[in-house]
N, C-alpha and C positions, 0 to 999 in steps of 0.2 A: 622373611624366609631365613630360618637359622640353621646352623649346622647340627647335624645329629650327633649326639655324645652318649657314652654308655654311662654306667653309674659311677664310674671313676673319672668321668670328665674327658675321657679319650675320644677323639673323632674316629668314626668309622667310615668316613668318606675316603675313597682311593686318593692317594697322595698326588697322583697325576691329574685328578679332576678338581680337587679342592681349590686350587689357586684361580681357577677359571671363574668361579662364583663369588668368590669372597667369603669370608667367615664371619666377621664381627662388624660388618659394615665398612664405609670407605675408609681407606688409610689417610690419616691426617699427617701431612708433612710439616716440618718446622718452616717457619716464615723464610722466604728467600733472603740471603744475606744482603747486607748493605754494599754498595760498590766498593771493591777493594782498592786501597791506595796505590798510587803509581810508584814506580821505582824511583830512588833518589837521583840526584844529577849525576852521581858517580858511577852509576851502571844503568844503561838503557835497557828497557825490557827486550827489544829486538835482538840487540847483541848477545844478551844472556841466553835467550832462546836458541840463537844460532850456535853459540859455543857449546851448550849442554847437548843440542842435537847431534853435532859433530862428534863429540865424545862418545855418545851412546851408539851412534851409527858405526863408528870404528870398532867398537866392542862387538857389535852384532856381526860385523863382517869377519871379525876374527873367530867367531863361532862356527862359521862355515856350514857344512852340511848338517851339523847338530841342530842349528836353528832353522835351516831350510826344511828338515824333517818333521818339525813340529806343526801341529794343526793350528787353526786360526786362534783358539783359546790360549794355546801353549805360547804362541808368539807374543800374544798381548801381555801374558804374565811375565815372560821373559824381559820384554822391553820395559815393563813398569818397574821391574825389580833394578834394572840397570839405570833407569832415570832416577830412582830414589837414591841409589848408590852414589851416582855422579853428582847429584844436587848436594848430598851430605859433604862430599869432597869439596865441591865448589864453595859452599857456605863456610866451611872451615877455613879455606884459603882467604876468603874475603875478611874473616875475622882477624886473621894472622896478620894481614896487611893494613889493618885499621880502617876498612870500609865499614859502612853502616850494616847492621844485622837486619835481615828481612824479617818482616812479621809472619805469622803463620798463613795469614791470608795471601800474602805476597808469594810464599813458597807454594802454596796450593795453586795459585794463578799461574805460576812458572811451570810446574809440573804438567798441569793441563795442556799448556801451550806447546811444551816439548813433545809431549805424547801425541799431540794432534799433528805437529810438524813431522813426526816419525811415522804417521799413518795410523797412530792410535785413535782411541775414541774421545780422548780429553774429558771434559765435563760430562759427557754422555755416558762415560764408563760406568759410574755408580747406578744411573738409571737403567741402563741395559742390563745390568746384572740382576735386577729385581725381576721376580717372577709374576707380578700382579700387573705390570704395565703393558698396555696394548698400543697406545698412541702417545707420542710426545709432540705437542704443538709449541712452536716458539716463533717469537717476532723480535728481532733485535735483541737488545739487552734487557728487555721485560721479563719478569719471571715467566717460566713455562707453565703450560697447563697439561696435566697427565689424565688420559683416560684410561681408567682401571679396568680389570676384567670383568667387574660386576656392572660395567656401564656408567659408573659415576665419573665425574671430573673433579680433580683437586689441584690446587697449585703446586708448582715445583720449582726447583732453583733456576737461577739464570744460567745461560750457557756462555755469557761473556759479560764484561762490564762496559762494553760499548758496541755499536753496530760493526765497527771495523775488526773487532776481535771475533765476533760471532761470524762474520764473513770469512775471516782467515781460518776459523775452525772448519767451515764447510768447504773451502777451497782445498784444505790439506786432506780431508776425507775424499774429495772428488779425485785428487791426484794419487790416492794411496794405492800401492800394488797389492795390499792386502785384502781389498774389497773388489771393486768392479773390474779392475785390471784393464781399465779402458783409458786411463790418463785423461779424464774429463776436465773441462774448463769450466769455471764458475765465476763470471765476470760481467761487466756492463755489456760486452759484446755477445756474451752467451748468458743471459740472465736466468734460464731456467734449467734446472737440474733434476734428473730422475737417476737415482744411484742405488744399486743393489749392494747392500753391506753384508757380504758373505761371512765376515769373520764374527758375526754375532750368533751365538748359540748353534743349534743343529740346522736351523732353516733360515737364519739370516734376518735381515730387516730391509725395509725399503724407505730410502730418504728422498723426499720431494721437497725441493727449495727454490726460492725465487729471490732475486735482488734487483734493484733499480726499477723494475716495474711494480714494486710494492714500496710502501713508505720505509720499510726497514727490511733487512734480510730475513726472510721468514720461511717457515716450511713445516713439515710433518714428518716424524719418523714412525713408521708403522712396523711394530715389532711381531714377528711370526712365532708365537709360543706354541710348541708342539705339545698337544695334549693327547695322550692316549685315551680313547674313549670308546664305548660301545653302546648300542641301544639299550642293553641291560642297565648300564650306568645312568643314561639319561632317564630310565624309568625311576631309579632311586632318587634322581635329582627333581623329579616331578616335571620333566620337560615333555614326557609322553606318559600315557597309562599303558595298562597291559593290552587293551584292545589295539592300540596304536603299535605297540611292540609287536604283536602277533602279525598285524597287517603289513607293517613296513618291512619286516624280516622276510615275509613270504614273497613281496614284491621284488626284493633283492635277489633272493634265492630262484625265483622264477624268471630272471634276467630282465626285469623291468626297467623301463626308461622313465627316470624320475627327474623332475625339476623342483628344486627347493627355492621358495621365493619368500621375500620379506625385506624389511627395511635395513638400514646400516645398523650393525651391532646387536641384532636380535638373536644370533646363534645359528645362522644359515651354515657356516663352515663347520661348527661344532656337529651339527645334525649330519651333514655330508660326510664328515669323518667317521661318525658312528655308523652310518649306512655302509660305508666301505669296509668296516670291520666285519660285516655280515657276508662279504664275498667269500665264497669257498677259497681255500689256500692254494688249490690246484689250478685257479683260473688266471690267465694272464690279463693283468691290469695295467693300463696306461694312463697316467694323470697328466693334464696339459693345464698349465697355470701361467698367469701373468706375473705372479709373485708365488714362489713355492712355499705353501702353507700346509698343505695336507700331510705331507711327511710319512706317506705310506711305506716309502723306501727305507725308513729309519726305524720303523716300530720293532722293538725287540720281542723275542719270545720270552715269556716269563714262567717260572715254575710255580708250584702250589703255594709256596711262600711269598709270592708276588715279586720275587727278585728276577732280574734279567739272567737268563741263561747264557753261560759263557762257553765258547768253543775251546778245545784243548790248547790253542795258542794264546788264549786269553782275551780274544776279541768277542764282542757281543753277537750271539746268534740272533739273526733276523727272523721275525715271524714268518714273512713270506720269502720263498726262494728268490734270491737276488734277480735271477733271469727272468722271473715272472712278474716283476713290477718295474715299470719304466717311468721315470719322472721327468717330464719336459718342463722347461721354464722359458718363457719369451725373453728376447734380449733386445734392448735399445741400440740404436746406432752409436758408434764411437765418436769421438771428437771430429773425425773427418766425414762423418754421415755414413759410414759404412758398417756392415756387420749385423744390420737389424734382422732379427728373426720374430715374426709376429705370431699371434695365437693361431691365425689361419694357416701359417706354414706349419706349425706343429700338429695341427689337427689333420691336415693333409698327410703329414708324415706318420702320424699314429695309425691311420687306416692301413698302412702298409706293414704293421707290426703284427697282424693277425690277432687283435685284442678280443678278449671275451667280455671285457668291460672298459669303456672309456669314461674317465672322470675328468670334468672340466671344473676347475676351482671356481671360477666366476666368469660369466659372459657378460661383456659390457658394450659391445659395439658390432661391427660388420662381422665379427668372427662367429656370431650366432648362425650365419648361413652355413659354415662348415659344420657347426654343432648339428643342426638340422639334417644336414647331409649324412652324417654319421648315424644319427637316429633312424633314418629311412633307408639306409643302404645294407641292413642285415647284420650290423653289430648287435650281439645278444643284449648287452646292457649298456646304457648311457645315463650318466648322472651329472648334474651341474647345479650351481646356484644362479640366481638372477635377482635384481632389485625389482620389486613390484608391490603395489599397495594391497593386492589381494590375489588369491589364486587365478580368478578369471582375468585379473588385470595383467597377467603374464603376456596375454595374446597382443594386447596393445604395445607393451613394451617390445615384443619380438617385431611387430610392425615397424616401430621406430627404429629399431636397430638395423633391419635389413635395408632401410632407406639410406643408411650410412655407408652400405657397400658401394664399391666402385666396379661397375655402374650401379646405381640404386635399383633395388629390385621391388617388384610390385607387392602390394598388401596381400593379394590373393595367394601369391606363392608362400608368403610367410605363414598365413593361416592354414593353409592346407598342409604344409610341411610340419606344423605344430601338432597335427592329428597323428604324428608319428610317436608322440609322447604317450605314456600310459597313465601317469598320475602327476599332480602338481600338489606339493605339501607346502603349505603357507605357515610361517613361523612369526610370533609376535613377542612383545614384551610389554609388561604393564608398568605402572608408576613405581612399583615396588622392586623394580628391575628383574622380576621373575620372567623367565623365557619359557615358551611352550608352543607346541603345535597347535594352531587355532583352525585349521581347515584343510581338508584333503579332497580333491576332486579327481574323478577319473575322465581322461580324455578319450572319446569314442574314436577308434581308428578310421581314418579316411572319410569322416562325415563332417560336413558344414552345415550349420542350421539356416533357418530363413534369414537370420540377421547377417550371414556370411561368416560367422564366427564358428570355431569348433564345437560340436555337440559335447556337452560334459554332464556327468552326474556327481552330485555332491554326496560322497560317502561319509564324510566327517564334517559337522558343521559347528560353529562356535556356540557354546552355551552362554549363560549370563555373565560369567566372569571371563569369557573369551577362549576358554579351553575346548578343544575339538572333541565332540562325542559323536557316535554313530548315528546316522539318520534313519538306518532301516532300508535305505535305497540299495537295490542290487546292482552289482557290476555286470557288464556285458557278459554273456555266456562264454565267450571265447577268454576273456580275461578272468572270469571265475574259474574256469578249467585249469588255467595256468596256476592260479593260487592253490587249488585243490591238488594238483600234482606235486606241490612241494610240502603237503601236509597241512595247509591252512584250513581252520574250521570256520565256515561261513557265518556261524552264530555269532562271531565276534563283530560282525557288522549289524547286528540287530539292535533295536531300541533297548535300552537298559544294560547293554554290555559294557558300558564305560565303567572304569575303576578309579576315576580321577581322585575321588574322595579318599580311598584307600591310599593312593600314591602320595597325596598331600599329607595324610596322617603319618605315613612312614617317614615322610621328609621332615615333619615337624617334631617328631618324638626325639 
């Protein structure tokens, strides 16, 4: 799948979408550098880090309210500038008193360690500045592996020259006031860490790390890249065709309860975000997420030229009225085991916000009980994602998840509650890393079949290449009327209504 270009070689993909899919195949990074040499005997690494850290911290304190008023990105840039200035002064002094000159590799190592000690991102900084990285996998001093937005994995640089230095980096991040503000501990006594890195971009990142219980300090950084997208853009990207565009738009406008299913990395969140873009702007939307990824609260209004519209004071005008979009995020307990806020807590809270639509970024466990409660208690629209092998496989996953509740709930409760859903949309990815909707089933309200599972109707089924095409089956009269009420043409569900071939041709041109 290649990027569309005009006769001059210019891409006509939206700038906010292109990084999601990649353009010219996987990015190839240079080989990871060999381990950097240690400092000479006349200057210990730890002492150098401490001295430079104290110098920079003193200057940051002198900045006072000017520094405090900066956002996360501004604070990082200011800190980085001061570290470079102090390093230059420190290196010059060493040369003047006859001490050995540091190599470029040693200087880079020192800068990374000082930034980490100050609450910066150290060697993660250049990786987190890239727009094409979704996951950073690391294990000790071995080269990292990077999962890119197109689904491919490529090698990346080391985060440290030894396990001790990687552990020191993670410990510094855990204690950083720029991020989770919880003063977390990462040590032999507390070997597992979940950390919200708030200072990364608009939506932050999530660090999951372990030490002692693994051979090396290891973990994953999940980067939340905010991509503005819509169903129309997914049509251009051949993730859906025109029949699916018309149908999914009508389901959203009709207050449908939609569950998006699929494996990891197939585009569930992308599709969910596009569905959210179809929610009328005058509706109250509440998002509930374990990690804040959807970003509906930061989507800007754009003019005809595609540029963000600014308010008179220079701030960005948001697409949705700020009072009509509420973004909840779960919170882990602090170092003392206090302050935890679960997805279930937030879903309960969201029901008190008089929402028109509740959007759950991903349901993974017992919180599905609260999701099903929201779907069955009168909230007009409910949307979420879930890991499942197929659309109908969602019901088995829901049963597994309600059994994790405290106390565990019976399977028949989960299955009957699942009939509150309207449709399940399953997303897949092929070996060429192309992502697309492969199946859509309607769930019949309040009905369990002879097998004890909800009664469903397959409205879109996978064709030979896996893409979903209309089956010709009719939705239930009640559901059909809801679609008709928002202007949907039922002919889009008829055999032969698919426009996949046209969508693929448009994409490949």
